[in-house]
PQR file of N, CA, C, O and H, with PARSE charges and radii, in Angstrom:
ATOM      1  N   UNK A   1       7.981  -1.339   5.035 -0.4000 1.5000
ATOM      2  CA  UNK A   1       7.351  -2.760   3.944 -0.0000 2.0000
ATOM      3  C   UNK A   1       8.301  -3.208   3.148  0.5500 1.7000
ATOM      4  O   UNK A   1       9.256  -2.523   2.781 -0.5500 1.4000
ATOM      5  N   UNK A   2       8.102  -4.381   2.834 -0.4000 1.5000
ATOM      6  CA  UNK A   2       8.249  -4.635   1.569 -0.0000 2.0000
ATOM      7  C   UNK A   2       7.168  -3.994   0.380  0.5500 1.7000
ATOM      8  O   UNK A   2       6.129  -3.343   0.490 -0.5500 1.4000
ATOM      9  H   UNK A   2       7.327  -4.938   3.133  0.4000 1.0000
ATOM     10  N   UNK A   3       8.083  -4.605  -1.032 -0.4000 1.5000
ATOM     11  CA  UNK A   3       7.255  -4.200  -1.873 -0.0000 2.0000
ATOM     12  C   UNK A   3       8.493  -4.672  -2.832  0.5500 1.7000
ATOM     13  O   UNK A   3       9.699  -4.440  -2.732 -0.5500 1.4000
ATOM     14  H   UNK A   3       8.927  -5.133  -1.121  0.4000 1.0000
ATOM     15  N   UNK A   4       7.429  -5.739  -4.212 -0.4000 1.5000
ATOM     16  CA  UNK A   4       7.413  -6.183  -5.960 -0.0000 2.0000
ATOM     17  C   UNK A   4       8.488  -4.742  -6.284  0.5500 1.7000
ATOM     18  O   UNK A   4       9.707  -4.839  -6.425 -0.5500 1.4000
ATOM     19  H   UNK A   4       6.450  -5.927  -4.292  0.4000 1.0000
ATOM     20  N   UNK A   5       7.873  -3.721  -6.340 -0.4000 1.5000
ATOM     21  CA  UNK A   5       7.902  -2.721  -7.108 -0.0000 2.0000
ATOM     22  C   UNK A   5       8.798  -2.110  -6.683  0.5500 1.7000
ATOM     23  O   UNK A   5       8.975  -2.520  -5.536 -0.5500 1.4000
ATOM     24  H   UNK A   5       6.882  -3.642  -6.225  0.4000 1.0000
ATOM     25  N   UNK A   6      10.030  -0.774  -7.093 -0.4000 1.5000
ATOM     26  CA  UNK A   6      10.711   0.122  -6.792 -0.0000 2.0000
ATOM     27  C   UNK A   6       9.777   1.209  -6.308  0.5500 1.7000
ATOM     28  O   UNK A   6       9.326   1.738  -7.324 -0.5500 1.4000
ATOM     29  H   UNK A   6       9.886  -0.441  -8.025  0.4000 1.0000
ATOM     30  N   UNK A   7       9.318   1.741  -5.317 -0.4000 1.5000
ATOM     31  CA  UNK A   7       9.035   2.601  -4.421 -0.0000 2.0000
ATOM     32  C   UNK A   7      10.206   4.395  -4.931  0.5500 1.7000
ATOM     33  O   UNK A   7      11.403   4.256  -5.183 -0.5500 1.4000
ATOM     34  H   UNK A   7       9.684   1.310  -4.492  0.4000 1.0000
ATOM     35  N   UNK A   8       9.592   5.700  -4.970 -0.4000 1.5000
ATOM     36  CA  UNK A   8      10.469   6.376  -4.846 -0.0000 2.0000
ATOM     37  C   UNK A   8       9.439   6.719  -3.639  0.5500 1.7000
ATOM     38  O   UNK A   8       8.383   6.397  -3.096 -0.5500 1.4000
ATOM     39  H   UNK A   8       8.619   5.813  -4.766  0.4000 1.0000
ATOM     40  N   UNK A   9      10.625   7.687  -3.628 -0.4000 1.5000
ATOM     41  CA  UNK A   9      10.505   8.752  -2.324 -0.0000 2.0000
ATOM     42  C   UNK A   9       9.956   9.888  -1.979  0.5500 1.7000
ATOM     43  O   UNK A   9      10.378  10.992  -2.322 -0.5500 1.4000
ATOM     44  H   UNK A   9      11.483   7.949  -4.069  0.4000 1.0000
ATOM     45  N   UNK A  10       8.881   9.655  -1.209 -0.4000 1.5000
ATOM     46  CA  UNK A  10       7.684  11.165  -1.330 -0.0000 2.0000
ATOM     47  C   UNK A  10       6.837  10.411  -2.210  0.5500 1.7000
ATOM     48  O   UNK A  10       6.993  10.662  -3.405 -0.5500 1.4000
ATOM     49  H   UNK A  10       8.538   8.758  -0.931  0.4000 1.0000
ATOM     50  N   UNK A  11       5.796   9.365  -1.845 -0.4000 1.5000
ATOM     51  CA  UNK A  11       4.930   8.538  -3.169 -0.0000 2.0000
ATOM     52  C   UNK A  11       3.920   7.894  -1.797  0.5500 1.7000
ATOM     53  O   UNK A  11       4.070   7.171  -0.811 -0.5500 1.4000
ATOM     54  H   UNK A  11       5.669   9.161  -0.874  0.4000 1.0000
ATOM     55  N   UNK A  12       2.521   8.914  -2.672 -0.4000 1.5000
ATOM     56  CA  UNK A  12       1.310   8.044  -1.945 -0.0000 2.0000
ATOM     57  C   UNK A  12       1.062   6.886  -2.606  0.5500 1.7000
ATOM     58  O   UNK A  12       1.051   6.497  -3.774 -0.5500 1.4000
ATOM     59  H   UNK A  12       2.400   9.502  -3.472  0.4000 1.0000
ATOM     60  N   UNK A  13       0.735   6.157  -0.800 -0.4000 1.5000
ATOM     61  CA  UNK A  13       0.472   4.618  -1.447 -0.0000 2.0000
ATOM     62  C   UNK A  13      -1.300   4.521  -0.469  0.5500 1.7000
ATOM     63  O   UNK A  13      -1.756   5.144   0.490 -0.5500 1.4000
ATOM     64  H   UNK A  13       0.744   6.473   0.149  0.4000 1.0000
ATOM     65  N   UNK A  14      -1.922   3.224  -1.502 -0.4000 1.5000
ATOM     66  CA  UNK A  14      -2.607   3.269  -0.773 -0.0000 2.0000
ATOM     67  C   UNK A  14      -3.032   2.200   0.239  0.5500 1.7000
ATOM     68  O   UNK A  14      -2.877   1.073  -0.232 -0.5500 1.4000
ATOM     69  H   UNK A  14      -1.551   2.718  -2.281  0.4000 1.0000
ATOM     70  N   UNK A  15      -3.484   2.207   1.390 -0.4000 1.5000
ATOM     71  CA  UNK A  15      -2.896   0.969   2.615 -0.0000 2.0000
ATOM     72  C   UNK A  15      -4.598   0.526   3.514  0.5500 1.7000
ATOM     73  O   UNK A  15      -5.454   1.100   4.187 -0.5500 1.4000
ATOM     74  H   UNK A  15      -3.610   3.122   1.773  0.4000 1.0000
ATOM     75  N   UNK A  16      -4.213  -1.308   2.775 -0.4000 1.5000
ATOM     76  CA  UNK A  16      -5.406  -1.137   4.069 -0.0000 2.0000
ATOM     77  C   UNK A  16      -4.392  -1.912   5.886  0.5500 1.7000
ATOM     78  O   UNK A  16      -3.303  -2.438   6.111 -0.5500 1.4000
ATOM     79  H   UNK A  16      -3.517  -1.774   2.228  0.4000 1.0000
ATOM     80  N   UNK A  17      -4.763  -1.791   6.137 -0.4000 1.5000
ATOM     81  CA  UNK A  17      -4.058  -2.222   7.409 -0.0000 2.0000
ATOM     82  C   UNK A  17      -4.757  -2.988   8.076  0.5500 1.7000
ATOM     83  O   UNK A  17      -5.641  -2.488   8.771 -0.5500 1.4000
ATOM     84  H   UNK A  17      -5.649  -1.363   5.955  0.4000 1.0000
ATOM     85  N   UNK A  18      -4.530  -4.733   8.061 -0.4000 1.5000
ATOM     86  CA  UNK A  18      -5.459  -5.594   9.441 -0.0000 2.0000
ATOM     87  C   UNK A  18      -4.318  -5.010  10.561  0.5500 1.7000
ATOM     88  O   UNK A  18      -3.110  -4.788  10.651 -0.5500 1.4000
ATOM     89  H   UNK A  18      -3.812  -5.139   7.496  0.4000 1.0000
ATOM     90  N   UNK A  19      -5.920  -4.897  11.565 -0.4000 1.5000
ATOM     91  CA  UNK A  19      -5.051  -4.731  13.252 -0.0000 2.0000
ATOM     92  C   UNK A  19      -4.947  -5.951  14.016  0.5500 1.7000
ATOM     93  O   UNK A  19      -5.365  -6.846  13.282 -0.5500 1.4000
ATOM     94  H   UNK A  19      -6.901  -5.077  11.492  0.4000 1.0000
ATOM     95  N   UNK A  20      -4.661  -6.335  14.918 -0.4000 1.5000
ATOM     96  CA  UNK A  20      -4.509  -8.067  15.218 -0.0000 2.0000
ATOM     97  C   UNK A  20      -5.222  -8.434  15.774  0.5500 1.7000
ATOM     98  O   UNK A  20      -5.938  -7.433  15.758 -0.5500 1.4000
ATOM     99  H   UNK A  20      -4.322  -5.608  15.515  0.4000 1.0000
ATOM    100  N   UNK A  21      -5.954  -9.386  16.584 -0.4000 1.5000
ATOM    101  CA  UNK A  21      -6.770  -9.419  16.959 -0.0000 2.0000
ATOM    102  C   UNK A  21      -6.818  -9.210  18.529  0.5500 1.7000
ATOM    103  O   UNK A  21      -7.814  -9.262  19.250 -0.5500 1.4000
ATOM    104  H   UNK A  21      -5.373 -10.199  16.596  0.4000 1.0000
ATOM    105  N   UNK A  22      -5.088  -8.884  18.998 -0.4000 1.5000
ATOM    106  CA  UNK A  22      -4.860  -8.936  20.544 -0.0000 2.0000
ATOM    107  C   UNK A  22      -5.525  -6.951  20.616  0.5500 1.7000
ATOM    108  O   UNK A  22      -5.055  -6.274  21.530 -0.5500 1.4000
ATOM    109  H   UNK A  22      -4.279  -8.842  18.412  0.4000 1.0000
ATOM    110  N   UNK A  23      -5.981  -6.644  20.175 -0.4000 1.5000
ATOM    111  CA  UNK A  23      -6.492  -4.482  20.005 -0.0000 2.0000
ATOM    112  C   UNK A  23      -7.414  -4.807  19.368  0.5500 1.7000
ATOM    113  O   UNK A  23      -8.375  -4.117  19.708 -0.5500 1.4000
ATOM    114  H   UNK A  23      -6.363  -7.195  19.432  0.4000 1.0000
ATOM    115  N   UNK A  24      -7.727  -5.648  18.437 -0.4000 1.5000
ATOM    116  CA  UNK A  24      -8.940  -5.338  17.584 -0.0000 2.0000
ATOM    117  C   UNK A  24     -10.552  -5.639  18.291  0.5500 1.7000
ATOM    118  O   UNK A  24     -11.658  -5.111  18.174 -0.5500 1.4000
ATOM    119  H   UNK A  24      -6.947  -6.208  18.160  0.4000 1.0000
ATOM    120  N   UNK A  25      -9.945  -6.864  19.123 -0.4000 1.5000
ATOM    121  CA  UNK A  25     -11.239  -8.730  19.923 -0.0000 2.0000
ATOM    122  C   UNK A  25     -11.785  -8.819  18.546  0.5500 1.7000
ATOM    123  O   UNK A  25     -13.013  -8.776  18.619 -0.5500 1.4000
ATOM    124  H   UNK A  25      -9.046  -7.292  19.218  0.4000 1.0000
ATOM    125  N   UNK A  26     -11.336  -8.935  17.212 -0.4000 1.5000
ATOM    126  CA  UNK A  26     -11.851 -10.047  16.165 -0.0000 2.0000
ATOM    127  C   UNK A  26     -10.566  -9.590  15.381  0.5500 1.7000
ATOM    128  O   UNK A  26      -9.814  -8.620  15.282 -0.5500 1.4000
ATOM    129  H   UNK A  26     -10.339  -8.971  17.152  0.4000 1.0000
ATOM    130  N   UNK A  27     -10.847 -11.450  14.646 -0.4000 1.5000
ATOM    131  CA  UNK A  27     -10.418 -11.548  13.197 -0.0000 2.0000
ATOM    132  C   UNK A  27     -10.393 -10.824  11.916  0.5500 1.7000
ATOM    133  O   UNK A  27      -9.776 -11.129  10.895 -0.5500 1.4000
ATOM    134  H   UNK A  27     -11.458 -12.237  14.726  0.4000 1.0000
ATOM    135  N   UNK A  28     -11.100  -9.897  12.114 -0.4000 1.5000
ATOM    136  CA  UNK A  28     -11.915  -9.792  10.540 -0.0000 2.0000
ATOM    137  C   UNK A  28     -11.435  -7.753  10.925  0.5500 1.7000
ATOM    138  O   UNK A  28     -11.424  -7.010   9.943 -0.5500 1.4000
ATOM    139  H   UNK A  28     -11.601  -9.649  12.944  0.4000 1.0000
ATOM    140  N   UNK A  29     -11.182  -7.287  11.999 -0.4000 1.5000
ATOM    141  CA  UNK A  29     -10.943  -5.552  11.200 -0.0000 2.0000
ATOM    142  C   UNK A  29      -9.732  -5.544  10.912  0.5500 1.7000
ATOM    143  O   UNK A  29      -8.773  -6.262  11.197 -0.5500 1.4000
ATOM    144  H   UNK A  29     -11.192  -7.890  12.797  0.4000 1.0000
ATOM    145  N   UNK A  30      -9.978  -4.106   9.953 -0.4000 1.5000
ATOM    146  CA  UNK A  30      -8.891  -3.949   9.351 -0.0000 2.0000
ATOM    147  C   UNK A  30      -8.838  -2.311   9.072  0.5500 1.7000
ATOM    148  O   UNK A  30     -10.017  -1.969   9.161 -0.5500 1.4000
ATOM    149  H   UNK A  30     -10.757  -3.523   9.722  0.4000 1.0000
ATOM    150  N   UNK A  31      -8.146  -1.292   8.815 -0.4000 1.5000
ATOM    151  CA  UNK A  31      -8.636  -0.303   8.548 -0.0000 2.0000
ATOM    152  C   UNK A  31      -7.654   0.034   7.222  0.5500 1.7000
ATOM    153  O   UNK A  31      -6.496  -0.368   7.104 -0.5500 1.4000
ATOM    154  H   UNK A  31      -7.188  -1.570   8.742  0.4000 1.0000
ATOM    155  N   UNK A  32      -8.429   0.918   6.189 -0.4000 1.5000
ATOM    156  CA  UNK A  32      -7.784   1.979   5.305 -0.0000 2.0000
ATOM    157  C   UNK A  32      -7.947   2.796   5.275  0.5500 1.7000
ATOM    158  O   UNK A  32      -8.982   3.378   5.601 -0.5500 1.4000
ATOM    159  H   UNK A  32      -9.369   1.245   6.285  0.4000 1.0000
ATOM    160  N   UNK A  33      -6.342   3.485   4.589 -0.4000 1.5000
ATOM    161  CA  UNK A  33      -5.473   4.435   4.981 -0.0000 2.0000
ATOM    162  C   UNK A  33      -4.971   4.991   3.552  0.5500 1.7000
ATOM    163  O   UNK A  33      -5.214   4.641   2.397 -0.5500 1.4000
ATOM    164  H   UNK A  33      -5.502   3.012   4.324  0.4000 1.0000
ATOM    165  N   UNK A  34      -3.608   6.713   4.509 -0.4000 1.5000
ATOM    166  CA  UNK A  34      -3.185   6.620   3.287 -0.0000 2.0000
ATOM    167  C   UNK A  34      -1.709   6.249   3.762  0.5500 1.7000
ATOM    168  O   UNK A  34      -1.666   6.013   4.969 -0.5500 1.4000
ATOM    169  H   UNK A  34      -3.410   6.998   5.447  0.4000 1.0000
ATOM    170  N   UNK A  35      -0.358   6.130   3.026 -0.4000 1.5000
ATOM    171  CA  UNK A  35       0.647   6.584   3.570 -0.0000 2.0000
ATOM    172  C   UNK A  35       1.691   7.200   2.566  0.5500 1.7000
ATOM    173  O   UNK A  35       1.356   7.369   1.393 -0.5500 1.4000
ATOM    174  H   UNK A  35      -0.393   6.322   2.045  0.4000 1.0000
ATOM    175  N   UNK A  36       3.367   7.651   3.151 -0.4000 1.5000
ATOM    176  CA  UNK A  36       3.723   7.979   2.529 -0.0000 2.0000
ATOM    177  C   UNK A  36       5.307   7.134   2.344  0.5500 1.7000
ATOM    178  O   UNK A  36       5.874   6.649   3.323 -0.5500 1.4000
ATOM    179  H   UNK A  36       3.639   7.514   4.104  0.4000 1.0000
ATOM    180  N   UNK A  37       5.809   7.071   1.113 -0.4000 1.5000
ATOM    181  CA  UNK A  37       7.482   6.779   1.346 -0.0000 2.0000
ATOM    182  C   UNK A  37       8.009   7.532   2.009  0.5500 1.7000
ATOM    183  O   UNK A  37       7.872   8.592   1.399 -0.5500 1.4000
ATOM    184  H   UNK A  37       5.348   7.465   0.318  0.4000 1.0000
ATOM    185  N   UNK A  38       8.653   7.759   3.060 -0.4000 1.5000
ATOM    186  CA  UNK A  38       9.566   8.340   3.638 -0.0000 2.0000
ATOM    187  C   UNK A  38      11.412   7.625   3.190  0.5500 1.7000
ATOM    188  O   UNK A  38      12.253   8.339   2.644 -0.5500 1.4000
ATOM    189  H   UNK A  38       8.765   6.897   3.555  0.4000 1.0000
ATOM    190  N   UNK A  39      11.624   6.421   3.507 -0.4000 1.5000
ATOM    191  CA  UNK A  39      12.715   6.173   3.437 -0.0000 2.0000
ATOM    192  C   UNK A  39      13.393   4.200   2.614  0.5500 1.7000
ATOM    193  O   UNK A  39      12.731   3.210   2.924 -0.5500 1.4000
ATOM    194  H   UNK A  39      10.940   5.841   3.950  0.4000 1.0000
ATOM    195  N   UNK A  40      14.072   4.111   2.109 -0.4000 1.5000
ATOM    196  CA  UNK A  40      14.559   3.058   1.241 -0.0000 2.0000
ATOM    197  C   UNK A  40      15.915   1.860   2.013  0.5500 1.7000
ATOM    198  O   UNK A  40      17.064   2.158   2.341 -0.5500 1.4000
ATOM    199  H   UNK A  40      14.609   4.915   1.857  0.4000 1.0000
ATOM    200  N   UNK A  41      15.580   1.211   2.058 -0.4000 1.5000
ATOM    201  CA  UNK A  41      16.611   0.399   2.431 -0.0000 2.0000
ATOM    202  C   UNK A  41      16.631  -0.958   2.076  0.5500 1.7000
ATOM    203  O   UNK A  41      15.736  -1.729   1.729 -0.5500 1.4000
ATOM    204  H   UNK A  41      14.647   0.969   1.792  0.4000 1.0000
ATOM    205  N   UNK A  42      18.166  -1.126   2.278 -0.4000 1.5000
ATOM    206  CA  UNK A  42      18.164  -2.673   2.310 -0.0000 2.0000
ATOM    207  C   UNK A  42      18.183  -3.532   3.031  0.5500 1.7000
ATOM    208  O   UNK A  42      18.769  -3.700   4.101 -0.5500 1.4000
ATOM    209  H   UNK A  42      18.894  -0.500   2.560  0.4000 1.0000
ATOM    210  N   UNK A  43      17.017  -4.585   2.018 -0.4000 1.5000
ATOM    211  CA  UNK A  43      16.571  -5.667   3.811 -0.0000 2.0000
ATOM    212  C   UNK A  43      18.583  -7.034   3.352  0.5500 1.7000
ATOM    213  O   UNK A  43      19.484  -7.045   2.513 -0.5500 1.4000
ATOM    214  H   UNK A  43      16.541  -4.448   1.149  0.4000 1.0000
ATOM    215  N   UNK A  44      18.072  -8.037   4.889 -0.4000 1.5000
ATOM    216  CA  UNK A  44      19.508  -8.451   5.196 -0.0000 2.0000
ATOM    217  C   UNK A  44      19.485  -9.809   3.601  0.5500 1.7000
ATOM    218  O   UNK A  44      20.445 -10.513   3.290 -0.5500 1.4000
ATOM    219  H   UNK A  44      17.340  -8.028   5.571  0.4000 1.0000
ATOM    220  N   UNK A  45      18.350  -9.793   3.016 -0.4000 1.5000
ATOM    221  CA  UNK A  45      17.921 -11.026   2.015 -0.0000 2.0000
ATOM    222  C   UNK A  45      18.337 -10.589   1.557  0.5500 1.7000
ATOM    223  O   UNK A  45      19.392 -11.218   1.472 -0.5500 1.4000
ATOM    224  H   UNK A  45      17.570  -9.221   3.269  0.4000 1.0000
ATOM    225  N   UNK A  46      18.522  -8.900   0.431 -0.4000 1.5000
ATOM    226  CA  UNK A  46      19.389  -8.682  -0.723 -0.0000 2.0000
ATOM    227  C   UNK A  46      17.796  -7.825  -0.996  0.5500 1.7000
ATOM    228  O   UNK A  46      17.187  -7.722   0.069 -0.5500 1.4000
ATOM    229  H   UNK A  46      17.665  -8.389   0.500  0.4000 1.0000
ATOM    230  N   UNK A  47      17.425  -7.523  -1.590 -0.4000 1.5000
ATOM    231  CA  UNK A  47      15.441  -6.893  -1.602 -0.0000 2.0000
ATOM    232  C   UNK A  47      15.482  -5.755  -0.456  0.5500 1.7000
ATOM    233  O   UNK A  47      16.142  -5.562   0.565 -0.5500 1.4000
ATOM    234  H   UNK A  47      17.920  -7.607  -2.455  0.4000 1.0000
ATOM    235  N   UNK A  48      14.400  -5.075  -1.174 -0.4000 1.5000
ATOM    236  CA  UNK A  48      14.239  -3.867  -1.304 -0.0000 2.0000
ATOM    237  C   UNK A  48      13.196  -3.637   0.212  0.5500 1.7000
ATOM    238  O   UNK A  48      12.078  -4.134   0.079 -0.5500 1.4000
ATOM    239  H   UNK A  48      13.864  -5.232  -2.004  0.4000 1.0000
ATOM    240  N   UNK A  49      13.406  -3.091   1.310 -0.4000 1.5000
ATOM    241  CA  UNK A  49      12.848  -2.255   2.210 -0.0000 2.0000
ATOM    242  C   UNK A  49      11.837  -0.599   2.583  0.5500 1.7000
ATOM    243  O   UNK A  49      12.067   0.600   2.427 -0.5500 1.4000
ATOM    244  H   UNK A  49      14.314  -2.688   1.418  0.4000 1.0000
ATOM    245  N   UNK A  50      11.108  -1.118   2.930 -0.4000 1.5000
ATOM    246  CA  UNK A  50      10.968   0.969   2.566 -0.0000 2.0000
ATOM    247  C   UNK A  50       9.852   1.023   4.022  0.5500 1.7000
ATOM    248  O   UNK A  50       9.089   0.172   4.480 -0.5500 1.4000
ATOM    249  H   UNK A  50      10.921  -2.092   3.058  0.4000 1.0000
ATOM    250  N   UNK A  51      10.271   2.830   4.577 -0.4000 1.5000
ATOM    251  CA  UNK A  51       9.951   2.941   5.510 -0.0000 2.0000
ATOM    252  C   UNK A  51       8.189   3.836   4.888  0.5500 1.7000
ATOM    253  O   UNK A  51       7.994   4.555   3.909 -0.5500 1.4000
ATOM    254  H   UNK A  51      10.891   3.522   4.205  0.4000 1.0000
ATOM    255  N   UNK A  52       7.332   3.406   5.855 -0.4000 1.5000
ATOM    256  CA  UNK A  52       5.898   4.315   5.633 -0.0000 2.0000
ATOM    257  C   UNK A  52       5.715   4.794   7.011  0.5500 1.7000
ATOM    258  O   UNK A  52       6.015   4.337   8.114 -0.5500 1.4000
ATOM    259  H   UNK A  52       7.490   2.821   6.650  0.4000 1.0000
ATOM    260  N   UNK A  53       4.962   6.159   6.484 -0.4000 1.5000
ATOM    261  CA  UNK A  53       4.785   6.900   7.643 -0.0000 2.0000
ATOM    262  C   UNK A  53       2.912   6.525   7.427  0.5500 1.7000
ATOM    263  O   UNK A  53       2.720   6.914   6.274 -0.5500 1.4000
ATOM    264  H   UNK A  53       4.718   6.531   5.588  0.4000 1.0000
ATOM    265  N   UNK A  54       2.337   6.300   7.651 -0.4000 1.5000
ATOM    266  CA  UNK A  54      -0.006   6.423   8.036 -0.0000 2.0000
ATOM    267  C   UNK A  54      -0.260   7.372   8.225  0.5500 1.7000
ATOM    268  O   UNK A  54      -0.397   7.923   9.317 -0.5500 1.4000
ATOM    269  H   UNK A  54       2.492   5.984   8.587  0.4000 1.0000
ATOM    270  N   UNK A  55      -0.357   7.699   7.399 -0.4000 1.5000
ATOM    271  CA  UNK A  55      -1.439   9.335   7.512 -0.0000 2.0000
ATOM    272  C   UNK A  55      -2.543   9.047   7.472  0.5500 1.7000
ATOM    273  O   UNK A  55      -2.956   8.724   6.359 -0.5500 1.4000
ATOM    274  H   UNK A  55      -0.245   7.252   6.511  0.4000 1.0000
ATOM    275  N   UNK A  56      -3.847   9.018   9.010 -0.4000 1.5000
ATOM    276  CA  UNK A  56      -4.767   9.159   9.035 -0.0000 2.0000
ATOM    277  C   UNK A  56      -5.509  10.475   9.291  0.5500 1.7000
ATOM    278  O   UNK A  56      -5.060  11.465   9.870 -0.5500 1.4000
ATOM    279  H   UNK A  56      -3.511   9.281   9.915  0.4000 1.0000
ATOM    280  N   UNK A  57      -6.698  10.312   8.767 -0.4000 1.5000
ATOM    281  CA  UNK A  57      -7.723  11.589   9.466 -0.0000 2.0000
ATOM    282  C   UNK A  57      -8.033  11.523  11.545  0.5500 1.7000
ATOM    283  O   UNK A  57      -8.962  10.714  11.551 -0.5500 1.4000
ATOM    284  H   UNK A  57      -7.063   9.508   8.297  0.4000 1.0000
ATOM    285  N   UNK A  58      -7.899  11.725  12.401 -0.4000 1.5000
ATOM    286  CA  UNK A  58      -8.424  11.359  13.405 -0.0000 2.0000
ATOM    287  C   UNK A  58      -9.846  10.878  13.575  0.5500 1.7000
ATOM    288  O   UNK A  58      -9.981  10.537  14.750 -0.5500 1.4000
ATOM    289  H   UNK A  58      -7.145  12.382  12.397  0.4000 1.0000
ATOM    290  N   UNK A  59     -10.886  10.720  12.937 -0.4000 1.5000
ATOM    291  CA  UNK A  59     -12.115  10.580  12.648 -0.0000 2.0000
ATOM    292  C   UNK A  59     -12.174   8.591  12.481  0.5500 1.7000
ATOM    293  O   UNK A  59     -12.719   7.701  13.135 -0.5500 1.4000
ATOM    294  H   UNK A  59     -10.776  10.997  11.982  0.4000 1.0000
ATOM    295  N   UNK A  60     -11.229   8.630  11.162 -0.4000 1.5000
ATOM    296  CA  UNK A  60     -10.181   6.824  10.993 -0.0000 2.0000
ATOM    297  C   UNK A  60      -9.663   6.016  12.170  0.5500 1.7000
ATOM    298  O   UNK A  60      -9.848   4.801  12.239 -0.5500 1.4000
ATOM    299  H   UNK A  60     -10.786   9.352  10.631  0.4000 1.0000
ATOM    300  N   UNK A  61      -8.767   6.969  13.438 -0.4000 1.5000
ATOM    301  CA  UNK A  61      -8.658   6.260  13.908 -0.0000 2.0000
ATOM    302  C   UNK A  61      -9.193   5.467  15.472  0.5500 1.7000
ATOM    303  O   UNK A  61      -8.785   4.576  16.217 -0.5500 1.4000
ATOM    304  H   UNK A  61      -8.616   7.956  13.382  0.4000 1.0000
ATOM    305  N   UNK A  62     -10.945   6.916  15.349 -0.4000 1.5000
ATOM    306  CA  UNK A  62     -11.465   6.319  16.717 -0.0000 2.0000
ATOM    307  C   UNK A  62     -12.316   5.676  15.597  0.5500 1.7000
ATOM    308  O   UNK A  62     -13.211   6.512  15.476 -0.5500 1.4000
ATOM    309  H   UNK A  62     -11.277   7.639  14.743  0.4000 1.0000
ATOM    310  N   UNK A  63     -12.570   4.719  14.730 -0.4000 1.5000
ATOM    311  CA  UNK A  63     -13.166   4.094  14.820 -0.0000 2.0000
ATOM    312  C   UNK A  63     -12.949   2.604  14.678  0.5500 1.7000
ATOM    313  O   UNK A  63     -13.833   1.750  14.609 -0.5500 1.4000
ATOM    314  H   UNK A  63     -11.843   4.040  14.829  0.4000 1.0000
ATOM    315  N   UNK A  64     -11.111   2.346  14.631 -0.4000 1.5000
ATOM    316  CA  UNK A  64     -10.728   1.658  15.000 -0.0000 2.0000
ATOM    317  C   UNK A  64     -10.603   1.179  16.238  0.5500 1.7000
ATOM    318  O   UNK A  64     -10.490  -0.043  16.332 -0.5500 1.4000
ATOM    319  H   UNK A  64     -10.393   3.040  14.686  0.4000 1.0000
ATOM    320  N   UNK A  65     -10.591   1.984  17.464 -0.4000 1.5000
ATOM    321  CA  UNK A  65     -10.105   2.348  18.633 -0.0000 2.0000
ATOM    322  C   UNK A  65     -11.861   2.223  19.250  0.5500 1.7000
ATOM    323  O   UNK A  65     -11.682   1.497  20.228 -0.5500 1.4000
ATOM    324  H   UNK A  65     -10.683   2.977  17.388  0.4000 1.0000
ATOM    325  N   UNK A  66     -13.052   2.455  19.221 -0.4000 1.5000
ATOM    326  CA  UNK A  66     -13.780   2.817  19.926 -0.0000 2.0000
ATOM    327  C   UNK A  66     -15.327   2.385  18.608  0.5500 1.7000
ATOM    328  O   UNK A  66     -16.493   2.619  18.927 -0.5500 1.4000
ATOM    329  H   UNK A  66     -13.197   3.044  18.426  0.4000 1.0000
TER
END
């Protein structure tokens, strides 16, 4: 993911993820969760990008899928 601000490795982020219509069946599906910044990379355009691991409980995942 890109960020306009520099993020520290290990930082915990509050995320709101939009679920694609092809998966959810509705254009208005979203999920809240947390993520942790695991690495930083320079992107082709010179901006910084981050790899974020999404941390969610099984209960939250089941709400999305069922």
